[in-house]
C-alpha positions in Angstrom: 11.0 -7.4 -12.6 14.9 -6.8 -13.0 17.2 -10.4 -12.5 18.5 -10.7 -9.6 16.6 -8.9 -7.9 14.5 -9.4 -4.7 10.7 -10.0 -5.3 10.0 -6.6 -3.0 13.2 -4.9 -4.8 12.1 -1.6 -6.7 14.4 0.7 -7.7 17.9 -0.3 -9.0 19.1 2.2 -12.0 16.8 4.8 -12.7 17.6 8.2 -14.5 17.4 11.4 -13.4 18.1 15.0 -14.0 18.1 18.0 -13.1 15.8 21.2 -13.0 15.8 24.9 -12.1 15.2 24.1 -8.6 17.4 22.0 -8.1 15.0 18.8 -7.2 16.4 15.7 -10.1 13.4 14.9 -12.1 12.9 12.0 -14.5 13.6 13.0 -18.4 12.0 12.6 -21.0 13.6 9.5 -23.6 15.5 10.7 -25.4 16.9 13.4 -23.8 20.2 14.0 -21.7 20.5 12.3 -18.9 22.4 11.6 -15.9 22.4 8.2 -13.5 21.3 7.7 -9.5 21.6 4.8 -8.6 19.2 3.3 -5.2 20.9 0.9 -4.1 20.8 -1.1 0.1 23.8 -2.9 -1.0 26.9 -3.9 1.7 29.0 -1.1 -0.2 26.3 1.4 -0.7 23.8 2.4 1.9 21.0 5.2 1.4 21.7 7.0 3.4 17.6 9.2 2.7 14.3 7.8 1.8 13.4 9.0 -1.8 10.2 10.2 -1.8 8.6 10.4 -5.3 5.6 12.9 -6.9 4.0 11.3 -9.0 2.5 14.5 -11.4 0.9 16.0 -14.4 1.9 18.8 -15.6 -2.0 20.1 -16.3 -3.4 19.1 -13.3 -4.9 21.6 -10.2 -4.0 19.5 -8.0 -1.2 18.4 -8.7 0.3 22.1 -8.6 -1.7 22.2 -5.1 0.0 19.1 -3.6 3.3 20.7 -5.0 2.6 23.9 -2.6 1.6 21.7 0.2 4.3 19.2 -0.4 6.5 22.4 -0.3 5.3 23.9 3.1 5.4 20.3 4.7 9.0 20.0 4.1 9.9 23.7 4.8 8.5 23.2 8.3 11.3 22.3 10.9 13.7 22.0 8.3 13.1 19.3 6.4 14.6 20.1 2.8 17.0 17.4 4.1 14.6 14.5 5.2 14.2 13.1 2.1 15.8 12.9 -2.4 12.5 14.1 -3.9 11.9 13.1 -7.2 9.2 14.2 -9.5 8.2 12.0 -12.5 5.4 13.5 -14.9 3.1 10.8 -16.3 3.1 11.8 -19.9 7.1 11.3 -19.4 7.1 8.5 -18.2 4.5 6.0 -18.5 6.6 3.2 -17.9 7.4 4.7 -14.3 3.2 5.0 -13.3 3.8 1.3 -14.5 6.3 -0.5 -12.6 4.6 1.8 -9.8 1.2 0.7 -10.0 0.8 4.4 -9.9 -3.7 4.8 -10.5 -3.5 8.5 -10.1 -1.9 12.0 -9.8 -1.3 13.7 -8.0 0.7 10.3 -6.0 3.8 10.3 -3.0 5.5 6.9 -2.7 8.4 6.3 0.0 11.4 4.1 -1.5 13.4 3.7 1.8 16.2 -0.1 0.9 15.0 -0.7 -2.8 10.8 -1.2 -1.8 8.0 1.6 -1.4 7.9 1.6 2.3 4.4 4.3 2.0 1.8 5.1 -0.6 -0.6 8.3 -0.8 -2.7 9.0 -3.2 -4.6 12.3 -4.3 -3.3 14.0 -0.9 -6.2 17.1 0.4 -3.8 18.7 2.4 -0.6 19.5 4.3 -2.0 17.7 7.5 -2.3 14.4 5.1 1.2 15.0 4.1 2.6 15.6 7.3 1.2 13.0 8.9 1.7 10.5 6.2 5.2 11.0 6.4 6.0 12.1 10.0 7.8 8.5 10.3 10.4 10.6 8.2 10.3 14.2 9.3 12.4 15.5 12.1 
C-alpha cells in the first residue's frame, strides 16, 4: 500500500501508453512511459470512472470479451463514459497482484481510487451491460 493513502485507496499513479487505437495500455518495464494520475483529491477530481480490463493476448476468451466490451460501449454512444485501461497480465504482473486478479478476463471499475465493481470471466454482452449499468447512459 502506498504511504499516506487510505486502506481503500487502490491506485494513485500508474504508467500508461497509448495503443494504435488510442486506448491506453500499461507498458512493460523499460518501454517509453507516460504518467496518468488517478486521484480523488480536492484539486483534481476524476471525471470518468476507470474501466480496467485485465487480459491475456493468447486467450480466446479474452479476445471475445474485448469484442463484447466494444459492443456494449458502442451502444447508446458510451465511448466516453469510462477511461479504458487494458492491462496485459504477462507485462504487468505487479498490477495483477495489486488488484487481486485471479483469472482473465477480468473487468474492474475504479472510481475515486476505489474498486467499485469486479466482473470475472464475463460470458456475454448482457452480463457486461448489466455489470456496467450504473455508469452507462
